[in-house]
Structure formats: C-alpha cells, structure tokens
C-alpha positions in Angstrom: -11.8 -58.3 -2.7 -14.7 -56.6 -0.8 -13.3 -53.1 -0.4 -12.2 -52.4 -4.0 -15.1 -54.2 -5.7 -17.7 -52.6 -3.5 -16.1 -49.2 -4.1 -16.3 -49.6 -7.9 -19.9 -50.9 -7.5 -20.9 -48.0 -5.3 -19.4 -45.4 -7.6 -21.4 -46.9 -10.5 -24.6 -47.4 -8.6 -24.4 -43.9 -7.0 -24.0 -42.4 -10.5 -27.0 -44.2 -11.9 -29.2 -43.4 -8.9 -28.3 -39.7 -9.4 -29.2 -40.0 -13.1 -32.5 -41.5 -12.3 -33.3 -38.8 -9.7 -32.4 -36.1 -12.2 -34.6 -37.7 -14.8 -37.5 -37.5 -12.3 -36.7 -33.8 -11.6 -35.3 -34.5 -8.2 -32.0 -33.2 -6.7 -29.3 -35.7 -7.9 -27.1 -34.7 -4.9 -29.6 -35.8 -2.3 -29.9 -39.5 -1.7 -33.1 -41.3 -1.0 -33.8 -43.0 2.3 -32.1 -46.4 2.4 -29.6 -45.6 -0.4 -25.9 -46.1 0.3 -23.6 -43.3 -0.5 -20.3 -43.9 -2.4 -17.3 -43.6 -0.1 -15.4 -41.4 -2.6 -15.2 -38.0 -1.0 -11.4 -37.6 -1.6 -11.9 -37.3 -5.3 -15.4 -36.1 -6.1 -16.7 -35.9 -9.6 -16.0 -32.7 -11.3 -18.8 -30.1 -11.2 -19.7 -28.1 -14.2 -16.8 -25.9 -15.2 -17.1 -22.2 -14.7 -16.8 -19.8 -17.7 -13.3 -19.0 -16.5 -12.4 -22.7 -16.3 -13.8 -23.1 -19.8 -11.9 -20.1 -21.1 -8.6 -21.4 -19.7 -9.3 -24.9 -21.2 -9.9 -23.5 -24.7 -7.8 -20.4 -25.1 -4.2 -21.8 -25.3 -5.1 -24.0 -28.3 -8.3 -22.8 -30.0 -8.4 -19.1 -29.2 -12.1 -19.5 -28.4 -13.9 -18.0 -25.4 -16.6 -20.6 -25.5 -17.0 -24.2 -26.8 -17.8 -24.5 -30.5 -21.4 -25.3 -31.2 -22.0 -28.9 -32.2 -22.9 -29.8 -35.8 -25.9 -32.1 -35.1 -26.6 -34.8 -37.6 -30.1 -36.2 -38.1 -30.1 -39.9 -38.9 -32.9 -42.3 -40.0 -35.9 -42.9 -37.8 -35.2 -45.4 -34.9 -38.2 -47.4 -36.0 -36.5 -48.3 -39.3 -33.3 -49.6 -37.7 -32.3 -53.2 -38.0 -31.7 -54.9 -34.7 -28.2 -56.1 -33.7 -28.5 -59.9 -33.2 -27.1 -61.9 -30.3 -24.1 -64.1 -31.2 -23.7 -65.8 -27.8 -23.8 -65.1 -24.1 -21.9 -66.7 -21.3 -22.2 -66.1 -17.5 -18.9 -65.2 -15.9 -18.9 -68.0 -13.3 -16.5 -69.5 -10.8 -12.9 -70.2 -12.2 -12.5 -73.6 -13.7 -16.2 -74.1 -14.5 -17.2 -74.3 -18.2 -19.1 -71.3 -19.5 -22.8 -71.6 -18.6 -22.1 -74.0 -15.6 -23.8 -73.1 -12.3 -21.6 -71.2 -9.9 -21.2 -67.8 -8.4 -21.4 -65.1 -11.1 -18.9 -62.3 -11.3 -19.2 -58.7 -12.4 -17.9 -58.1 -15.9 -16.0 -54.8 -16.3 -14.3 -55.0 -19.7 -13.8 -57.2 -22.8 -11.2 -57.4 -25.6 -10.8 -59.4 -28.8 -7.5 -61.1 -29.4 -5.5 -59.8 -32.4 -6.7 -62.6 -34.6 -10.4 -62.3 -33.4 -10.3 -65.9 -32.3 -10.8 -65.2 -28.6 -12.7 -62.8 -26.3 -11.1 -61.9 -23.0 -13.3 -60.6 -20.1 -12.0 -58.9 -17.0 -14.2 -59.6 -14.0 -14.9 -58.3 -10.5 -13.3 -61.3 -8.8 -9.9 -60.6 -10.5 -10.2 -63.5 -12.9 -9.7 -62.9 -16.6 -12.0 -65.4 -18.5 -11.1 -66.0 -22.1 -13.8 -67.4 -24.4 -13.7 -68.8 -27.9 -15.2 -66.1 -30.1 -17.2 -68.4 -32.3 -19.4 -70.1 -29.6 -18.6 -68.7 -26.2 -16.9 -71.8 -24.8 -14.5 -71.0 -22.0 -10.9 -71.4 -23.3 -8.8 -70.1 -20.3 -9.2 -68.8 -16.8 -6.3 -66.5 -15.8 -6.3 -66.3 -12.0 -3.8 -65.2 -9.4 -4.4 -66.6 -6.0 -3.1 -63.4 -4.5 -5.4 -61.2 -6.5 -9.2 -61.1 -5.9 -9.8 -57.5 -6.9 -11.6 -56.2 -10.0 -9.9 -56.4 -13.4 -10.8 -53.0 -14.9 -9.2 -52.9 -18.4 -7.6 -55.3 -20.9 -5.3 -55.0 -23.9 -3.7 -57.7 -26.0 -0.1 -57.0 -27.0 -0.1 -56.1 -30.7 0.9 -58.8 -33.2 3.5 -56.3 -34.5 5.4 -56.3 -31.2 9.0 -57.4 -31.5 8.8 -59.7 -28.4 9.0 -63.4 -29.3 6.3 -64.5 -26.9 2.8 -64.4 -28.4 -0.7 -64.4 -26.9 0.2 -61.9 -24.2 -2.6 -60.0 -22.4 -2.2 -56.9 -20.3 -4.7 -56.7 -17.4 -5.2 -53.6 -15.2 -6.5 -54.1 -11.7 -8.1 -51.9 -9.1 -5.4 -52.7 -6.5 -2.9 -50.8 -8.6 -1.3 -53.8 -10.3 -0.8 -54.4 -14.1 -0.2 -58.0 -15.1 1.2 -59.6 -18.3 -0.6 -62.9 -18.8 0.4 -65.6 -21.2 -2.8 -67.1 -22.4 -1.7 -70.6 -23.5 0.3 -71.4 -20.4 -1.9 -69.5 -18.0 1.1 -67.9 -16.4 1.6 -64.4 -15.2 4.8 -63.3 -16.9 5.2 -60.0 -15.0 3.4 -57.8 -12.6 3.8 -54.0 -12.1 2.5 -52.4 -8.9 1.6 -48.7 -8.7 1.5 -47.9 -5.0 -1.5 -46.1 -3.7 -3.3 -46.2 -7.0 -6.2 -47.9 -8.7 -5.6 -48.6 -12.4 -8.7 -48.1 -14.6 -7.2 -47.8 -18.0 -4.3 -49.3 -20.1 -3.3 -49.2 -23.7 -0.4 -50.3 -26.0 1.1 -48.1 -28.7 0.8 -49.4 -32.2 4.0 -51.4 -32.3 3.7 -52.8 -28.8 7.0 -51.2 -27.6 5.3 -49.2 -24.8 2.1 -49.3 -22.8 0.5 -46.6 -20.7 -1.6 -46.8 -17.5 -4.0 -44.4 -15.7 -6.5 -44.3 -12.9 -7.3 -42.9 -9.5 -4.2 -40.7 -8.9 -4.7 -38.7 -12.1 -1.2 -39.5 -13.4 -0.5 -41.3 -16.7 2.5 -43.6 -16.7 4.4 -44.7 -19.8 6.2 -48.1 -19.6 8.8 -49.8 -21.8 7.4 -53.1 -22.8 10.7 -54.9 -22.9 12.0 -53.8 -19.4 8.5 -53.3 -17.8 9.9 -50.1 -16.3 8.3 -46.7 -16.2 10.1 -44.3 -18.6 8.0 -41.2 -17.9 5.0 -39.9 -15.9 2.5 -37.5 -17.5 1.6 -35.4 -14.4 -1.8 -34.4 -13.2 -2.8 -30.8 -13.1 -2.8 -31.1 -9.3 0.9 -31.6 -9.4 1.7 -28.7 -11.7 2.1 -25.1 -10.9 1.6 -22.4 -13.6 4.9 -20.9 -12.7 6.6 -24.1 -13.6 5.7 -24.1 -17.2 8.4 -23.3 -19.7 7.7 -25.8 -22.5 6.0 -24.6 -25.7 2.3 -25.3 -25.6 2.3 -26.1 -21.9 -0.3 -24.4 -19.7 -1.9 -24.5 -16.3 -4.8 -26.8 -17.4 -2.4 -29.5 -18.7 -3.0 -32.9 -17.2 -6.0 -34.2 -15.3 -7.5 -33.2 -11.9 -9.7 -36.2 -11.4 -9.8 -40.0 -12.1 -8.8 -41.1 -15.6 -10.9 -43.8 -17.2 -10.0 -43.7 -20.9 -6.6 -44.1 -22.6 -5.9 -44.5 -26.3 -2.7 -44.2 -28.3 -3.0 -42.5 -31.7 -1.8 -43.9 -35.0 0.9 -41.3 -35.1 4.0 -42.0 -33.0 4.1 -40.4 -29.5 0.4 -39.3 -29.4 -1.8 -40.5 -26.5 -5.4 -39.6 -25.6 -6.7 -39.5 -22.0 -10.0 -38.6 -20.5 -11.9 -38.8 -17.2 -14.1 -37.2 -14.6 -12.6 -33.7 -14.9 -14.6 -33.0 -18.1 -11.5 -32.8 -20.3 -9.7 -34.9 -23.0 -6.0 -34.4 -23.2 -3.9 -35.2 -26.2 -0.3 -35.8 -25.0 3.1 -35.8 -26.7 4.8 -38.6 -24.9 8.3 -37.4 -26.0 7.9 -34.2 -23.9 5.3 -35.4 -21.4 3.2 -32.4 -22.1 -0.2 -31.9 -23.7 -0.4 -30.8 -27.3 -4.1 -30.2 -27.0 -6.8 -30.0 -24.3 -10.5 -30.3 -25.1 -13.1 -29.2 -22.6 -16.5 -31.0 -22.4 -16.4 -34.9 -22.6 -17.2 -36.6 -19.3 -15.4 -39.9 -19.8 -16.2 -42.7 -17.4 -15.0 -45.8 -19.2 -13.2 -47.1 -22.3 -14.8 -44.4 -24.5 -12.0 -42.7 -26.4 -10.7 -43.5 -29.9 -8.9 -41.8 -32.8 -8.9 -42.2 -36.5 -6.6 -39.9 -38.5 -7.2 -36.4 -37.2 -10.6 -37.2 -35.7 -11.1 -37.9 -32.0 -14.1 -39.8 -30.7 -15.3 -39.2 -27.2 -18.1 -41.0 -25.3 -19.6 -39.3 -22.3 -21.6 -40.6 -19.4 -24.4 -38.1 -19.5 -28.0 -37.9 -20.9 -27.2 -35.6 -23.8 -24.4 -35.1 -26.3 -23.0 -38.5 -25.4 -21.0 -39.0 -28.7 -18.8 -36.3 -30.1 -16.2 -36.0 -32.8 -13.3 -33.5 -32.4 -10.5 -32.2 -34.6 -7.2 -33.4 -33.2 -5.3 -30.5 -34.8 -7.4 -27.6 -33.3 -9.6 -29.2 -30.6 -12.7 -27.9 -32.4 -15.9 -29.8 -32.2 -16.7 -31.5 -35.5 -20.0 -33.1 -34.7 -22.3 -34.4 -32.0 -24.0 -37.6 -32.9 -27.5 -37.6 -31.3 -28.6 -40.7 -29.5 -32.2 -41.3 -30.5 -34.7 -40.3 -27.8 -37.2 -42.8 -26.5 -39.7 -40.5 -24.9 -40.2 -39.5 -21.2 -41.0 -43.0 -20.0 -37.5 -44.3 -20.8 -34.1 -43.2 -19.5 -31.5 -41.8 -21.9 -28.5 -43.9 -22.6 -25.4 -42.6 -20.9 -22.2 -43.9 -22.6 -19.5 -46.0 -20.9 -17.8 -47.4 -24.0 -17.3 -46.2 -27.6 -15.1 -47.2 -30.5 -14.6 -46.7 -34.2 -14.9 -49.8 -36.4 -11.5 -51.1 -37.5 -12.1 -53.1 -40.7 -13.4 -50.1 -42.7 -11.2 -47.3 -41.6 -13.6 -46.1 -38.9 -16.7 -45.6 -41.1 -18.9 -46.7 -38.2 -19.0 -46.0 -34.5 -20.2 -48.5 -31.9 -21.2 -47.3 -28.4 -23.0 -48.6 -25.4 -24.0 -47.5 -21.9 -26.5 -47.6 -19.1 -29.9 -46.1 -18.5 -31.5 -47.3 -21.8 -29.0 -50.2 -21.7 -28.3 -50.1 -25.4 -25.6 -50.8 -27.9 -25.9 -48.7 -31.0 -24.1 -48.4 -34.4 -23.7 -45.0 -35.9 -22.5 -43.7 -39.3 -19.3 -41.8 -38.5 -19.7 -39.4 -41.4 -23.5 -38.9 -41.6 -24.1 -39.3 -37.9 -27.2 -41.4 -38.2 -28.0 -44.4 -36.0 -27.8 -47.5 -38.1 -28.7 -50.4 -35.8 -29.4 -51.0 -32.1 -30.1 -53.6 -29.4 -31.4 -53.2 -25.8 -29.9 -55.5 -23.2 -31.3 -56.4 -19.7 -28.6 -54.4 -17.9 -26.2 -51.6 -18.6 -23.2 -51.9 -21.0 -19.9 -51.2 -19.2 -17.4 -52.2 -21.9 -17.2 -53.3 -25.5 -14.7 -54.1 -28.2 -15.3 -54.3 -32.0 -14.0 -57.3 -33.8 -11.1 -56.5 -36.2 -13.1 -58.1 -39.0 -16.0 -55.8 -38.2 -18.8 -58.4 -38.0 -19.2 -58.6 -34.3 -18.9 -56.6 -31.1 -18.1 -58.1 -27.6 -20.0 -56.6 -24.7 -19.5 -56.6 -20.9 -22.9 -56.1 -19.3 -24.2 -55.4 -15.8 -26.0 -58.8 -15.6 -22.6 -60.6 -15.1 -22.7 -61.8 -18.7 -20.3 -61.7 -21.6 -21.9 -61.4 -25.1 -20.9 -61.2 -28.7 -23.4 -59.3 -30.9 -23.6 -59.7 -34.7 -23.6 -56.4 -36.4 -25.6 -55.8 -39.6 -23.7 -55.4 -42.8 
C-alpha cells in the first residue's frame, strides 16, 4: 500500500504547501526546509498556458483569440448565510469494526450515494470500500480484497436503469490501475479490470448503465462495455496524437489530455462524455467517433469536479480564484464565474476538489467543497449567490449530493465520512 498511498498523499500535500506559500507571497516552487517533495517528476502539473496554447485551445471551436470574460454574480452577504448542519460523522476504521469503534483510521478519498439514497459508500486509502447506512452512519458493509491494499480513488453505483439483473453493484477505481465491480449484499467482487501501468482516478457510468469510462495517470480515457467488461474504445491523450494524423471533422491538435485526468462525467445526451484534469482543459467527447466535440481552456480539475445539466457544464478548479465556472456545452463559451466569498487575508481561500449540480430540482443549486478554507458551500446555479456554508476541520476531497436533495455526503481529510443536512 505504501507506495501508491504515499504518492497520492504527497501530491495532495505538496499542492497545499505550495498554495500556502503563494498566499504568503513566497515562491510556490521552492520548498521549505524539512518539507518532502512529491515524487511526480514524470508528469508535472501543467504550467500556465501561453497565448499560443490558449489560441489553439479556443480557435477550432469558439473562434476566439482569448478566453471570454466571466460574468461575475454577486450573491448575498456571507454573514447572512444559514449554516449547513451535520447529519452524522463516522471514522473510516479497520475493516470489520463498527463505525466509531477504535482502530487505525484510513484516508477517505471519495463518497457516493446508492441510487435509492439508502447507503453511502466511501473509498478509502487502505483499499477498503466502507458502506454506511445513510440515516445514521452505521457501517453496513466492508468491501475488501486481500490482494488490494491501495487507495480507492473513485466510486460509482451502477444505475438502476441498467439492464443487468444483478442489483446493488458498485464500481470502484483504484490507484493500482484496477477497476472492480462489487456486489454489496454478498460482499463479493464480481469482476476486476486491470489497466497496466496506469493509476485510475476517475470512473463514470453512462445514463443507462450500458457502458462505463475510466481515466487517470496515463491521460487516456477508456470506454468499456458493462456486459462484457471489455474495452470498446480508447480516447487518446494529446501526447499520442500528431497533428498530421487528424482527418475527422472537428478534430484538432489539442484534442485529448496531456496530463493526469481526475474528472469524468457522462452527459445526459447519448455518447457525450466530459473529462478534465491537470492540463487546464475540459474536453467534451463524442464516444462514437472517439474525438472531442469541444475543448475548453481554463479549468484546473483535480478531483470529481465536473458535471453537466442540459447544455451547461460545471467545472470546479483547485485554485484560489475562479473556482466554480459554468460553460456553454454548444460553444465552449464561459457563461458565469460563481465567486467564492472571501474571508480576508487571515484565512486561506477555498480551492475546489469536488463540485456537483443538485439532482432533485434539475440542477438549481451547486454544491462544492475543497481545501484551504476547508468548506462545503451551496450556490444558486442561476443567480450565482452563496446560499449556505459549513467549515470542516480538514479539507474536503470528495462529495456527493443525495438524489432527494436534502443531504450531501462528504469525504474529508480528517479520515471521516460525513453527511451534511442542506437547508431547504
């Protein structure tokens, strides 16, 4: 477990050290004495894109020579906001122990509600998926593979609409390159896919559960058939494409990713898939042709922070400004930037790891969380104002909004799983 878990920890810690140094006016690239550096030289984070990079990223689809200016919304004063209330919290402890029992705590990387909102699954740094009752946080299941002790990085329940007869199936991505299908009620691993020489950070199902997609360290996005569990296509990274090899309509030299991919989200329309990562782009793919229909320059996606409602794309970026943005999926144009309320110079800004539209009301609200200020906030998707907030002891690294809309599950940096009660 040590190598992969420590790598993920070091990446996260190095990012946050750099952010704190930048906030103090220091050089974020120069470490302090005694600080460990992340062993991640093979795929460094993307630097700021040059004007030429920016031009190439925008021109094929928007015809613009510079990014559109954000429409900034001003919401109500933070002092007037209601506070999101705690539903329950449970420590991710040793497998087999009830929630809240003493035992070695595990990092929590991701959370996901079951389709009926009855359960909350949490992917942990020891490779165990802990599943809790959503009403009170009691541990329902521990899904553990003795051969796997590496971090579980992303979770998705198979949609209820899927044609497969077996219910209660959970897809779990792991940093060793495996993707496992778990059957909750029996605790069995039904199938395992291994992507050689890869670390998988993101997975998602399409709306009918007939396909799932994976992405991670190697910058490729793979599309799998859910019935056969076999890969049906690979959406190539820009590193594996040559401009001279483009012949498809809409394809261009910037198509695909050039760095790690942390966010994946299928759109409501068939064959549309969003992806985003460290290369400061969001790609909207057409899975039928394995090419990008749209490329958006700007978002720095470092977690499960992509979503889509109708023709609106939501991106959450791990940076101190312009964290939440809305984009037009037809043109790539920036619709709005939702300002994260400032807290003065004595407090760090919140840098976003996770963001989603609400589901029960057609995406009228946006829920997002991150590190720095260690907040979860609710925003008005149309007006842009901040509606409610809560500050947690440590950073927020993953969240999922309940289908019914009343709660949000949160994976936090203090090794805890929480549900938070959202204001009406």
